[in-house]
N, CA, C and O of each residue as an XYZ file, in Angstrom:
748
protein
N       0.853     -1.172      0.000
C       0.000      0.000      0.000
C       0.893      1.227      0.000
O       1.871      1.290      0.745
N       0.562      2.189     -0.825
C       1.342      3.420     -0.887
C       1.075      4.271      0.343
O       0.123      4.039      1.089
N       1.936      5.261      0.537
C       1.760      6.161      1.682
C       0.416      6.878      1.586
O      -0.268      7.044      2.596
N       0.030      7.305      0.382
C      -1.263      7.977      0.239
C      -2.410      7.014      0.494
O      -3.459      7.430      0.985
N      -2.238      5.742      0.174
C      -3.258      4.741      0.456
C      -3.466      4.550      1.942
O      -4.585      4.312      2.397
N      -2.372      4.657      2.708
C      -2.481      4.535      4.162
C      -3.311      5.663      4.751
O      -4.005      5.475      5.750
N      -3.239      6.829      4.135
C      -3.980      7.991      4.632
C      -5.434      7.983      4.167
O      -6.276      8.656      4.761
N      -5.732      7.238      3.126
C      -7.080      7.275      2.558
C      -8.131      6.858      3.571
O      -9.159      7.525      3.688
N      -7.901      5.755      4.322
C      -8.878      5.285      5.296
C      -9.157      6.309      6.383
O     -10.313      6.682      6.582
N      -8.111      6.786      7.110
C      -8.345      7.772      8.175
C      -8.938      9.083      7.651
O      -9.811      9.666      8.294
N      -8.477      9.541      6.509
C      -9.006     10.785      5.954
C     -10.465     10.618      5.558
O     -11.297     11.492      5.804
N     -10.758      9.479      4.940
C     -12.122      9.198      4.485
C     -13.081      9.075      5.663
O     -14.175      9.638      5.622
N     -12.695      8.349      6.715
C     -13.591      8.162      7.852
C     -13.752      9.468      8.633
O     -14.819      9.718      9.194
N     -12.720     10.298      8.679
C     -12.841     11.595      9.359
C     -13.853     12.476      8.625
O     -14.656     13.162      9.259
N     -13.816     12.457      7.308
C     -14.785     13.241      6.527
C     -16.209     12.726      6.759
O     -17.152     13.513      6.840
N     -16.358     11.411      6.866
C     -17.682     10.836      7.128
C     -18.174     11.214      8.528
O     -19.355     11.513      8.702
N     -17.288     11.206      9.525
C     -17.681     11.599     10.884
C     -18.144     13.057     10.900
O     -19.139     13.387     11.545
N     -17.423     13.928     10.190
C     -17.831     15.339     10.105
C     -19.186     15.472      9.404
O     -20.033     16.260      9.823
N     -19.382     14.693      8.330
C     -20.650     14.738      7.600
C     -21.815     14.313      8.490
O     -22.872     14.942      8.467
N     -21.629     13.254      9.269
C     -22.679     12.791     10.181
C     -22.956     13.855     11.235
O     -24.114     14.139     11.538
N     -21.894     14.450     11.801
C     -22.099     15.474     12.834
C     -22.856     16.668     12.265
O     -23.770     17.180     12.911
N     -22.494     17.114     11.081
C     -23.181     18.247     10.459
C     -24.648     17.925     10.180
O     -25.521     18.773     10.364
N     -24.914     16.699      9.735
C     -26.292     16.281      9.491
C     -27.098     16.293     10.786
O     -28.199     16.843     10.830
N     -26.553     15.688     11.839
C     -27.256     15.628     13.123
C     -27.435     17.036     13.684
O     -28.468     17.336     14.282
N     -26.445     17.897     13.499
C     -26.512     19.266     14.029
C     -27.671     20.070     13.435
O     -28.169     20.999     14.070
N     -28.099     19.722     12.234
C     -29.202     20.467     11.614
C     -30.498     20.343     12.408
O     -31.379     21.194     12.293
N     -30.617     19.290     13.208
C     -31.823     19.087     14.025
C     -31.669     19.670     15.431
O     -32.576     19.547     16.254
N     -30.529     20.302     15.710
C     -30.338     20.935     17.015
C     -29.898     19.956     18.088
O     -29.383     18.874     17.807
N     -30.117     20.370     19.319
C     -29.685     19.593     20.481
C     -30.848     18.811     21.075
O     -31.968     18.865     20.567
N     -30.578     18.087     22.148
C     -31.571     17.275     22.872
C     -32.067     16.122     22.014
O     -33.272     15.888     21.922
N     -31.142     15.397     21.383
C     -31.488     14.262     20.539
C     -31.024     12.950     21.166
O     -30.077     12.916     21.952
N     -31.698     11.898     20.807
C     -31.316     10.552     21.217
C     -30.099     10.112     20.390
O     -29.854     10.675     19.324
N     -29.339      9.122     20.857
C     -28.235      8.596     20.040
C     -28.762      8.126     18.681
O     -29.853      7.564     18.585
N     -27.969      8.365     17.640
C     -28.349      7.986     16.284
C     -27.243      7.155     15.653
O     -26.065      7.503     15.730
N     -27.637      6.060     15.033
C     -26.705      5.146     14.390
C     -26.829      5.285     12.879
O     -27.922      5.458     12.340
N     -25.673      5.204     12.203
C     -25.630      5.328     10.747
C     -24.834      4.167     10.165
O     -23.777      3.812     10.687
N     -25.337      3.577      9.092
C     -24.576      2.617      8.305
C     -23.815      3.411      7.255
O     -24.355      4.357      6.682
N     -22.574      3.037      7.000
C     -21.774      3.682      5.960
C     -21.705      2.713      4.788
O     -21.012      1.696      4.845
N     -22.430      3.043      3.730
C     -22.577      2.120      2.598
C     -22.001      2.743      1.330
O     -21.982      3.966      1.194
N     -21.531      1.906      0.398
C     -21.019      2.442     -0.863
C     -22.120      3.208     -1.598
O     -23.227      2.708     -1.795
N     -21.788      4.416     -1.992
C     -22.755      5.262     -2.698
C     -23.203      4.578     -3.985
O     -24.379      4.639     -4.343
N     -22.281      3.934     -4.677
C     -22.634      3.263     -5.936
C     -23.667      2.163     -5.702
O     -24.585      1.996     -6.505
N     -23.526      1.412     -4.611
C     -24.481      0.345     -4.293
C     -25.844      0.934     -3.934
O     -26.883      0.413     -4.340
N     -25.826      2.005     -3.183
C     -27.073      2.674     -2.799
C     -27.806      3.187     -4.036
O     -29.025      3.048     -4.142
N     -27.062      3.781     -4.973
C     -27.676      4.279     -6.211
C     -28.143      3.133     -7.109
O     -29.138      3.265     -7.822
N     -27.429      2.017     -7.073
C     -27.856      0.862     -7.873
C     -29.200      0.338     -7.363
O     -30.080     -0.006     -8.152
N     -29.349      0.279     -6.034
C     -30.577     -0.243     -5.445
C     -31.704      0.781     -5.424
O     -32.878      0.413     -5.482
N     -31.353      2.072     -5.339
C     -32.370      3.120     -5.265
C     -31.972      4.287     -6.180
O     -31.551      5.336     -5.692
N     -32.099      4.115     -7.489
C     -31.673      5.156     -8.435
C     -32.413      6.478     -8.248
O     -31.916      7.528     -8.659
N     -33.583      6.437     -7.639
C     -34.346      7.679     -7.417
C     -33.640      8.628     -6.446
O     -34.042      9.784     -6.317
N     -32.600      8.157     -5.765
C     -31.847      8.990     -4.822
C     -30.725      9.784     -5.487
O     -30.015     10.532     -4.815
N     -30.560      9.629     -6.794
C     -29.434     10.238     -7.507
C     -29.328     11.741     -7.270
O     -28.221     12.263     -7.134
N     -30.454     12.444     -7.219
C     -30.426     13.895     -7.017
C     -30.104     14.281     -5.577
O     -29.748     15.431     -5.318
N     -30.221     13.350     -4.638
C     -30.017     13.649     -3.220
C     -28.634     13.262     -2.707
O     -28.220     13.718     -1.641
N     -27.915     12.424     -3.456
C     -26.627     11.910     -2.986
C     -25.469     12.531     -3.745
O     -25.603     12.914     -4.907
N     -24.343     12.624     -3.079
C     -23.111     13.071     -3.707
C     -22.482     11.858     -4.384
O     -21.834     11.041     -3.730
N     -22.674     11.746     -5.681
C     -22.187     10.566     -6.401
C     -20.665     10.502     -6.418
O     -20.106      9.452     -6.735
N     -19.979     11.591     -6.088
C     -18.527     11.591     -6.029
C     -17.994     11.049     -4.712
O     -16.794     10.812     -4.575
N     -18.881     10.852     -3.747
C     -18.472     10.332     -2.451
C     -18.506      8.807     -2.478
O     -19.485      8.209     -2.927
N     -17.439      8.184     -1.999
C     -17.359      6.722     -2.032
C     -18.386      6.067     -1.122
O     -19.012      5.075     -1.495
N     -18.563      6.638      0.101
C     -19.513      6.084      1.071
C     -20.549      7.135      1.449
O     -20.270      8.333      1.454
N     -21.740      6.663      1.761
C     -22.835      7.538      2.187
C     -23.356      7.065      3.533
O     -23.641      5.879      3.703
N     -23.487      7.977      4.497
C     -24.110      7.607      5.778
C     -25.616      7.445      5.595
O     -26.277      8.296      5.000
N     -26.145      6.345      6.112
C     -27.577      6.077      6.035
C     -28.101      5.927      7.466
O     -27.712      5.007      8.185
N     -28.991      6.846      7.869
C     -29.546      6.805      9.223
C     -30.335      5.512      9.421
O     -31.055      5.062      8.530
N     -30.182      4.928     10.601
C     -30.858      3.686     10.950
C     -32.030      3.992     11.883
O     -32.192      5.120     12.349
N     -32.828      2.983     12.140
C     -33.934      3.140     13.088
C     -33.371      3.496     14.456
O     -32.205      3.226     14.744
N     -34.194      4.096     15.287
C     -33.759      4.489     16.625
C     -33.256      3.293     17.407
O     -33.777      2.184     17.291
N     -32.231      3.544     18.206
C     -31.721      2.501     19.094
C     -32.709      2.304     20.234
O     -33.402      3.246     20.617
N     -32.786      1.102     20.779
C     -33.709      0.885     21.894
C     -33.268      1.683     23.120
O     -32.079      1.937     23.310
N     -34.231      2.073     23.945
C     -33.903      2.748     25.197
C     -33.106      1.796     26.066
O     -33.236      0.577     25.954
N     -32.300      2.347     26.911
C     -31.494      1.517     27.802
C     -30.023      1.732     27.558
O     -29.612      2.767     27.032
N     -29.238      0.761     27.937
C     -27.789      0.846     27.870
C     -27.303      0.816     26.422
O     -27.612     -0.110     25.673
N     -26.546      1.831     26.040
C     -26.039      1.930     24.672
C     -25.099      0.766     24.345
O     -25.132      0.230     23.237
N     -24.265      0.379     25.309
C     -23.341     -0.734     25.074
C     -24.103     -2.018     24.759
O     -23.698     -2.781     23.882
N     -25.204     -2.257     25.469
C     -26.009     -3.448     25.201
C     -26.628     -3.385     23.806
O     -26.668     -4.388     23.093
N     -27.113     -2.196     23.421
C     -27.713     -2.040     22.093
C     -26.677     -2.308     21.002
O     -26.961     -3.013     20.034
N     -25.473     -1.745     21.159
C     -24.436     -1.954     20.147
C     -23.986     -3.411     20.101
O     -23.674     -3.930     19.029
N     -23.951     -4.062     21.237
C     -23.521     -5.465     21.285
C     -24.468     -6.384     20.525
O     -24.086     -7.498     20.169
N     -25.684     -5.942     20.273
C     -26.665     -6.775     19.568
C     -26.688     -6.531     18.060
O     -27.508     -7.116     17.352
N     -25.802     -5.678     17.568
C     -25.807     -5.309     16.146
C     -24.746     -6.085     15.380
O     -23.610     -6.226     15.832
N     -25.137     -6.582     14.218
C     -24.212     -7.197     13.265
C     -24.611     -6.690     11.882
O     -25.751     -6.864     11.452
N     -23.671     -6.066     11.197
C     -23.964     -5.467      9.896
C     -23.762     -6.474      8.766
O     -22.891     -7.339      8.856
N     -24.567     -6.366      7.694
C     -24.318     -7.197      6.511
C     -23.051     -6.703      5.795
O     -22.580     -5.596      6.057
N     -22.514     -7.512      4.909
C     -21.265     -7.187      4.216
C     -21.333     -5.894      3.410
O     -20.307     -5.240      3.222
N     -22.517     -5.510      2.930
C     -22.637     -4.304      2.119
C     -22.342     -3.041      2.939
O     -22.049     -1.991      2.367
N     -22.417     -3.133      4.254
C     -22.105     -1.994      5.124
C     -20.593     -1.993      5.351
O     -20.043     -2.941      5.913
N     -19.930     -0.929      4.914
C     -18.473     -0.839      5.004
C     -17.997     -0.175      6.288
O     -16.799     -0.143      6.569
N     -18.938      0.355      7.068
C     -18.588      1.009      8.324
C     -19.850      1.499      8.998
O     -20.959      1.305      8.499
N     -19.663      2.137     10.141
C     -20.816      2.692     10.845
C     -20.374      3.895     11.665
O     -19.185      4.090     11.917
N     -21.336      4.687     12.071
C     -21.077      5.876     12.880
C     -22.195      6.018     13.898
O     -23.337      5.634     13.648
N     -21.851      6.572     15.039
C     -22.826      6.823     16.090
C     -22.672      8.259     16.555
O     -21.563      8.722     16.821
N     -23.786      8.952     16.651
C     -23.812     10.308     17.204
C     -24.575     10.244     18.511
O     -25.671      9.687     18.577
N     -23.980     10.826     19.566
C     -24.660     10.853     20.858
C     -24.273     12.121     21.604
O     -23.175     12.650     21.431
N     -25.179     12.594     22.423
C     -24.898     13.755     23.260
C     -24.321     13.276     24.584
O     -24.792     12.301     25.170
N     -23.298     13.978     25.040
C     -22.595     13.602     26.261
C     -22.357     14.845     27.119
O     -22.590     15.973     26.684
N     -21.890     14.616     28.338
C     -21.469     15.679     29.239
C     -19.951     15.592     29.361
O     -19.404     14.512     29.583
N     -19.277     16.722     29.216
C     -17.830     16.778     29.339
C     -17.501     17.642     30.549
O     -18.053     18.728     30.724
N     -16.597     17.145     31.377
C     -16.140     17.887     32.550
C     -14.645     18.118     32.446
O     -13.928     17.291     31.883
N     -14.154     19.256     32.994
C     -12.705     19.437     33.055
C     -12.108     18.403     34.006
O     -12.796     17.950     34.921
N     -10.844     18.019     33.813
C     -10.237     16.970     34.647
C     -10.345     17.222     36.148
O     -10.598     16.285     36.905
N     -10.163     18.452     36.596
C     -10.236     18.707     38.034
C     -11.658     18.544     38.567
O     -11.831     18.236     39.746
N     -12.665     18.740     37.746
C     -14.054     18.559     38.187
C     -14.399     17.086     38.335
O     -15.241     16.731     39.159
N     -13.767     16.229     37.557
C     -14.046     14.801     37.640
C     -13.696     14.232     39.016
O     -14.309     13.264     39.466
N     -12.710     14.838     39.679
C     -12.316     14.374     41.016
C     -13.422     14.608     42.039
O     -13.443     13.960     43.085
N     -14.332     15.519     41.751
C     -15.439     15.835     42.665
C     -16.616     14.870     42.527
O     -17.534     14.894     43.347
N     -16.596     14.035     41.513
C     -17.708     13.112     41.277
C     -17.631     11.927     42.232
O     -16.552     11.594     42.723
N     -18.775     11.284     42.500
C     -18.763     10.110     43.378
C     -17.922      8.982     42.791
O     -17.846      8.820     41.573
N     -17.295      8.210     43.663
C     -16.496      7.056     43.243
C     -17.423      5.961     42.718
O     -18.477      5.694     43.294
N     -17.016      5.337     41.624
C     -17.754      4.215     41.061
C     -16.738      3.143     40.715
O     -15.803      3.389     39.953
N     -16.917      1.962     41.272
C     -15.996      0.853     41.015
C     -16.282      0.179     39.688
O     -17.261      0.500     39.015
N     -15.420     -0.759     39.317
C     -15.575     -1.468     38.043
C     -16.812     -2.360     38.022
O     -17.347     -2.652     36.952
N     -17.267     -2.791     39.185
C     -18.437     -3.678     39.234
C     -19.664     -2.930     39.742
O     -20.503     -3.507     40.434
N     -19.770     -1.660     39.405
C     -20.880     -0.839     39.871
C     -22.202     -1.299     39.281
O     -22.260     -1.821     38.168
N     -23.256     -1.095     40.049
C     -24.580     -1.430     39.529
C     -25.148     -0.235     38.775
O     -24.552      0.842     38.758
N     -26.294     -0.434     38.157
C     -26.916      0.615     37.351
C     -27.228      1.857     38.178
O     -27.161      2.973     37.661
N     -27.565      1.683     39.448
C     -27.853      2.825     40.316
C     -26.634      3.701     40.528
O     -26.742      4.927     40.533
N     -25.455      3.071     40.706
C     -24.210      3.834     40.866
C     -23.894      4.631     39.603
O     -23.511      5.799     39.669
N     -24.059      3.988     38.470
C     -23.757      4.652     37.200
C     -24.730      5.802     36.960
O     -24.323      6.868     36.497
N     -25.996      5.600     37.265
C     -26.977      6.672     37.093
C     -26.669      7.838     38.028
O     -26.807      8.997     37.634
N     -26.253      7.548     39.259
C     -25.883      8.605     40.207
C     -24.692      9.412     39.677
O     -24.660     10.636     39.803
N     -23.727      8.726     39.091
C     -22.571      9.385     38.505
C     -22.980     10.266     37.324
O     -22.517     11.401     37.204
N     -23.844      9.746     36.456
C     -24.332     10.536     35.319
C     -25.065     11.789     35.790
O     -24.880     12.873     35.237
N     -25.894     11.628     36.812
C     -26.646     12.771     37.324
C     -25.726     13.811     37.949
O     -25.935     15.011     37.775
N     -24.703     13.354     38.678
C     -23.740     14.284     39.284
C     -23.002     15.070     38.197
O     -22.775     16.270     38.352
N     -22.629     14.411     37.108
C     -21.964     15.099     36.005
C     -22.913     16.095     35.342
O     -22.512     17.214     35.021
N     -24.168     15.694     35.136
C     -25.151     16.574     34.493
C     -25.456     17.801     35.340
O     -25.773     18.863     34.805
N     -25.362     17.661     36.654
C     -25.654     18.778     37.559
C     -24.438     19.636     37.870
O     -24.579     20.686     38.496
N     -23.259     19.223     37.456
C     -22.026     19.930     37.813
C     -22.000     21.313     37.147
O     -22.330     21.432     35.967
N     -21.614     22.349     37.885
C     -21.610     23.708     37.316
C     -20.579     23.921     36.205
O     -20.724     24.859     35.422
N     -19.547     23.085     36.110
C     -18.518     23.244     35.077
C     -18.731     22.326     33.876
O     -17.847     22.189     33.031
N     -19.898     21.701     33.804
C     -20.166     20.770     32.702
C     -20.287     21.518     31.373
O     -20.653     22.692     31.315
N     -19.972     20.800     30.338
C     -20.192     21.280     28.979
C     -20.949     20.186     28.253
O     -20.558     19.020     28.295
N     -22.018     20.553     27.597
C     -22.750     19.589     26.789
C     -22.029     19.454     25.454
O     -21.480     20.424     24.933
N     -22.038     18.253     24.913
C     -21.329     18.008     23.662
C     -22.057     16.943     22.855
O     -22.831     16.151     23.391
N     -21.791     16.945     21.557
C     -22.263     15.869     20.685
C     -21.015     15.171     20.169
O     -20.132     15.801     19.586
N     -20.953     13.891     20.384
C     -19.814     13.085     19.965
C     -20.239     12.191     18.814
O     -21.271     11.524     18.884
N     -19.442     12.180     17.761
C     -19.653     11.258     16.646
C     -18.394     10.411     16.510
O     -17.290     10.933     16.352
N     -18.576      9.115     16.572
C     -17.491      8.167     16.320
C     -17.855      7.389     15.071
O     -18.991      6.940     14.920
N     -16.887      7.229     14.174
C     -17.113      6.488     12.932
C     -15.970      5.506     12.727
O     -14.813      5.820     13.004
N     -16.299      4.324     12.245
C     -15.295      3.288     11.976
C     -15.582      2.636     10.623
O     -16.721      2.589     10.158
N     -14.523      2.142     10.020
C     -14.642      1.395      8.771
C     -14.128     -0.020      8.983
O     -13.390     -0.286      9.933
N     -14.516     -0.916      8.105
C     -14.077     -2.310      8.217
C     -12.558     -2.451      8.126
O     -12.003     -3.429      8.626
N     -11.880     -1.497      7.499
C     -10.416     -1.573      7.409
C      -9.741     -1.206      8.728
O      -8.514     -1.227      8.825
N     -10.542     -0.869      9.748
C     -10.008     -0.547     11.068
C      -9.823      0.934     11.330
O      -9.614      1.330     12.476
N      -9.892      1.764     10.299
C      -9.720      3.196     10.516
C     -10.918      3.755     11.273
O     -12.041      3.269     11.145
N     -10.647      4.792     12.067
C     -11.684      5.386     12.902
C     -11.446      6.883     13.034
O     -10.332      7.370     12.838
N     -12.497      7.592     13.366
C     -12.403      9.032     13.602
C     -13.476      9.428     14.599
O     -14.536      8.808     14.676
N     -13.182     10.469     15.356
C     -14.163     11.025     16.294
C     -14.206     12.532     16.127
O     -13.179     13.187     15.951
N     -15.402     13.060     16.185
C     -15.637     14.496     16.121
C     -16.541     14.843     17.290
O     -17.528     14.155     17.549
N     -16.198     15.922     17.998
C     -17.027     16.352     19.120
C     -17.327     17.839     18.975
O     -16.428     18.663     18.809
N     -18.604     18.153     19.041
C     -19.046     19.543     19.029
C     -19.392     19.918     20.474
O     -20.319     19.363     21.065
N     -18.636     20.865     21.030
C     -18.931     21.374     22.366
C     -19.993     22.451     22.218
O     -19.827     23.402     21.454
N     -21.073     22.295     22.950
C     -22.170     23.243     22.861
C     -21.741     24.574     23.457
O     -21.321     24.652     24.612
N     -21.855     25.605     22.657
C     -21.435     26.934     23.092
C     -22.389     27.531     24.098
O     -23.581     27.225     24.117
N     -21.837     28.388     24.930
C     -22.688     29.127     25.858
C     -23.243     30.338     25.115
O     -22.604     30.881     24.214
N     -24.416     30.740     25.505
C     -25.046     31.872     24.835
C     -24.522     33.166     25.435
O     -24.821     33.506     26.580
N     -23.739     33.876     24.646
C     -23.212     35.180     25.020
C     -24.117     36.213     24.359
O     -24.330     36.166     23.147
N     -24.648     37.142     25.142
C     -25.621     38.104     24.602
C     -25.068     38.885     23.423
O     -25.818     39.247     22.516
N     -23.767     39.152     23.422
C     -23.175     39.944     22.345
C     -22.851     39.127     21.101
O     -22.898     39.642     19.984
N     -22.519     37.843     21.297
C     -22.038     37.065     20.166
C     -22.892     35.850     19.829
O     -22.569     35.130     18.884
N     -23.956     35.598     20.556
C     -24.781     34.427     20.300
C     -24.096     33.171     20.797
O     -23.224     33.237     21.663
N     -24.483     32.030     20.257
C     -23.907     30.754     20.691
C     -22.698     30.413     19.823
O     -22.748     30.515     18.597
N     -21.629     30.014     20.471
C     -20.427     29.625     19.739
C     -20.089     28.181     20.103
O     -19.769     27.881     21.253
N     -20.163     27.294     19.117
C     -19.805     25.900     19.326
C     -18.352     25.704     18.925
O     -17.855     26.356     18.007
N     -17.679     24.801     19.622
C     -16.303     24.453     19.295
C     -16.298     23.017     18.787
O     -16.975     22.153     19.342
N     -15.529     22.767     17.726
C     -15.416     21.429     17.154
C     -14.016     20.892     17.464
O     -13.008     21.558     17.227
N     -13.986     19.677     17.998
C     -12.729     18.991     18.284
C     -12.738     17.697     17.488
O     -13.743     16.987     17.460
N     -11.621     17.390     16.841
C     -11.526     16.170     16.046
C     -10.249     15.434     16.422
O      -9.152     15.984     16.333
N     -10.405     14.186     16.842
C      -9.249     13.353     17.177
C      -9.718     11.890     17.205
O     -10.783     11.605     17.751
N      -8.952     10.968     16.633
C      -9.405      9.568     16.580
C      -9.478      8.893     17.948
O     -10.128      7.856     18.080
N      -8.830      9.454     18.965
C      -8.798      8.823     20.287
C      -9.742      9.485     21.292
O      -9.589      9.272     22.495
N     -10.699     10.269     20.841
C     -11.627     10.933     21.770
C     -12.494      9.941     22.541
O     -12.842     10.191     23.695
N     -12.840      8.837     21.923
C     -13.757      7.876     22.540
C     -13.324      6.448     22.206
O     -13.998      5.768     21.433
N     -12.216      5.986     22.775
C     -11.709      4.661     22.385
C     -12.665      3.516     22.698
O     -12.729      2.550     21.937
N     -13.404      3.601     23.790
C     -14.350      2.521     24.115
C     -15.502      2.468     23.112
O     -15.929      1.387     22.709
N     -15.996      3.624     22.716
C     -17.064      3.668     21.723
C     -16.561      3.169     20.370
O     -17.257      2.420     19.684
N     -15.361      3.581     19.987
C     -14.779      3.108     18.730
C     -14.666      1.585     18.750
O     -15.004      0.923     17.769
N     -14.192      1.033     19.864
C     -14.085     -0.430     19.969
C     -15.454     -1.100     19.867
O     -15.588     -2.137     19.218
N     -16.468     -0.517     20.501
C     -17.816     -1.091     20.438
C     -18.364     -1.043     19.016
O     -19.025     -1.983     18.576
N     -18.098      0.039     18.298
C     -18.555      0.131     16.907
C     -17.802     -0.859     16.020
O     -18.396     -1.485     15.142
N     -16.502     -1.000     16.248
C     -15.725     -1.987     15.475
C     -16.279     -3.389     15.677
O     -16.327     -4.182     14.737
N     -16.694     -3.694     16.893
C     -17.230     -5.028     17.188
C     -18.499     -5.310     16.388
O     -18.776     -6.468     16.076
N     -19.281     -4.273     16.047
C     -20.498     -4.495     15.257
C     -20.168     -4.906     13.823
O     -21.029     -5.430     13.116
N     -18.932     -4.672     13.393
C     -18.529     -4.994     12.031
C     -17.842     -6.347     11.896
O     -17.507     -6.777     10.792
N     -17.634     -7.016     13.030
C     -16.983     -8.331     12.985
C     -17.911     -9.355     12.347
O     -19.133     -9.251     12.454
N     -17.308    -10.367     11.667
C     -18.146    -11.389     11.024
C     -18.923    -12.207     12.051
O     -19.675    -13.108     11.682
């Protein structure tokens, strides 16, 4: 594989993660987690030619929104998914709470074998923390193993400047989520 070929996977999946985040952002905040299949655009057009005017035919893969995930634990929902071969990757968009590192020390202790009540208490403490930042995280993976993460930090409303969102992009933002998404692509 050439050096440019090595970059194709990470560059391609990063562009798809940004595309999914921009799509989800059009509906605003306060959304449930959303799952997307990443399918070859050519295959999608072959099966549904009426979509030709709506799709970017120059794009190799197209994100296709899936049905809503069941309520409950996201890890359990992802563990029950197995994609057909035509799906070359997947992406998940979810809203999260981000705390600065020093604020995390103020949260209640939760052990590795915590029950659902402990985890819910921790989530509530983070949601109520005065230094919290709301964010939308998108993780995307391809069958070749490449992955990307994009996070939009929800801006605070400044009377003079309106809302300013910050975008952060790094493949290691959510390693556990990336691993869970990769597992959905295993045979």
